[in-house]
C-alpha positions as CSV (number, residue, x, y, z in Angstrom):
1,M,0.0,0.0,0.0
2,T,1.3,3.4,-0.9
3,I,0.3,6.7,0.8
4,S,-0.3,9.7,-1.5
5,S,1.2,13.0,-0.7
6,T,-2.3,14.3,0.0
7,E,-2.8,11.7,2.7
8,Q,0.6,12.5,4.2
9,G,-0.2,16.2,4.2
10,Q,-3.5,15.5,6.0
11,D,-1.6,13.4,8.6
12,V,0.8,16.3,9.2
13,L,-2.0,18.8,9.4
14,V,-3.7,16.7,12.1
15,V,-0.5,16.5,14.1
16,V,0.0,20.2,13.8
17,A,-3.5,20.9,14.8
18,E,-3.3,18.7,17.8
19,L,0.0,20.2,19.0
20,L,-1.3,23.7,18.6
21,H,-4.4,22.8,20.5
22,E,-2.3,21.4,23.4
23,I,0.3,24.1,23.4
24,A,-1.6,27.3,22.5
25,D,-5.3,26.2,23.1
26,V,-6.0,26.8,19.4
27,P,-9.2,25.2,18.2
28,V,-8.4,22.3,16.0
29,D,-10.9,23.4,13.4
30,N,-9.0,26.7,13.0
31,V,-5.8,25.0,11.8
32,R,-5.8,25.1,8.0
33,P,-3.0,25.1,5.5
34,E,-3.6,28.7,4.6
35,A,-3.8,29.9,8.3
36,H,-1.1,32.2,9.6
37,F,0.3,31.4,13.0
38,R,0.3,35.0,14.3
39,D,-2.6,36.6,12.4
40,D,-5.1,33.8,12.3
41,L,-4.2,31.5,15.2
42,D,-2.8,34.1,17.7
43,V,0.4,32.1,18.2
44,D,3.1,34.4,19.5
45,S,6.9,33.9,19.3
46,L,7.2,32.1,22.6
47,L,4.4,29.7,21.7
48,M,6.0,29.2,18.3
49,V,9.2,28.1,19.9
50,E,7.4,25.7,22.1
51,F,5.4,24.4,19.1
52,S,8.6,24.0,17.1
53,L,10.3,21.9,19.8
54,A,7.2,19.7,20.2
55,L,7.0,19.2,16.4
56,E,10.7,18.3,16.3
57,E,10.3,15.8,19.2
58,K,7.3,14.3,17.4
59,Y,9.2,13.7,14.2
60,A,12.7,13.0,15.6
């Protein structure tokens, strides 16, 4: 079985949405590919660092 890039992208989007919800209390439904961290999701620089570290840990 092969996984298409669309399916992989959806999987990554789900992980990103879950992490942002845990870290910054961003509603999962608000996380979309076109959303901007600061403007749309209200994720500041400190939360961005925390998110980046969590994402790195998830995929390391």
